[in-house]
C-alpha positions as CSV (number, residue, x, y, z in Angstrom):
1,M,106.6,-2.5,-1.9
2,K,105.7,-5.1,-4.5
3,P,102.6,-4.5,-6.6
4,H,100.5,-7.3,-5.1
5,W,101.0,-5.8,-1.6
6,R,100.1,-2.4,-2.9
7,A,96.8,-3.8,-4.2
8,A,96.2,-5.7,-1.0
9,L,96.8,-2.6,1.1
10,R,94.6,-0.5,-1.1
11,R,91.8,-3.0,-0.9
12,A,92.1,-3.3,2.9
13,V,92.0,0.4,3.4
14,L,89.6,1.6,0.8
15,E,87.1,-1.3,0.6
16,L,87.4,-3.0,4.0
17,G,88.2,0.0,6.2
18,V,91.2,-1.6,7.8
19,P,93.8,1.0,8.9
20,P,97.3,0.5,7.3
21,R,98.7,-0.1,10.8
22,D,96.3,-3.0,11.4
23,F,96.7,-4.4,7.9
24,W,100.5,-5.0,8.5
25,R,99.7,-6.7,11.8
26,L,97.3,-9.2,10.1
27,S,98.4,-12.8,9.7
28,L,98.1,-14.2,6.2
29,A,95.3,-16.4,7.4
30,E,93.4,-13.4,8.8
31,W,94.0,-11.5,5.5
32,R,92.6,-14.4,3.5
33,V,89.5,-14.5,5.6
34,L,89.0,-10.7,5.2
35,A,89.7,-10.6,1.5
36,E,87.6,-13.7,0.6
37,V,85.1,-12.9,-2.1
38,P,81.7,-14.2,-1.1
39,A,80.3,-16.8,-3.5
40,A,77.7,-15.7,-5.9
41,P,74.3,-17.2,-5.3
42,A,73.4,-20.2,-7.4
43,L,71.6,-19.3,-10.7
44,N,68.2,-21.0,-10.8
45,R,66.2,-21.8,-13.9
46,A,63.9,-18.7,-13.6
47,A,66.9,-16.4,-13.3
48,L,68.6,-18.1,-16.3
49,D,65.4,-17.7,-18.3
50,A,65.2,-14.0,-17.4
51,L,68.8,-13.5,-18.5
52,I,68.2,-15.3,-21.8
53,A,65.2,-13.1,-22.4
54,R,67.1,-10.0,-21.6
55,F,70.2,-10.8,-23.5
56,P,69.2,-13.0,-26.5
57,D,72.0,-14.6,-28.7
58,N,70.3,-13.3,-31.8
59,P,68.6,-10.0,-31.0
60,T,65.9,-9.0,-33.4
61,S,66.4,-5.2,-33.7
């Protein structure tokens, strides 16, 4: 088994709860939908300011 299939099978079983038997029956399109990483929410100005305050470029300590 090629490394990329090992990683895909591992993710399907351990993270997504798909039994190996069902993993091998998935179409590529079905796998892509299951494995899609949800987009991160947009960072608004308040969240950016909070990050800047928490992790300054030039910490004073």
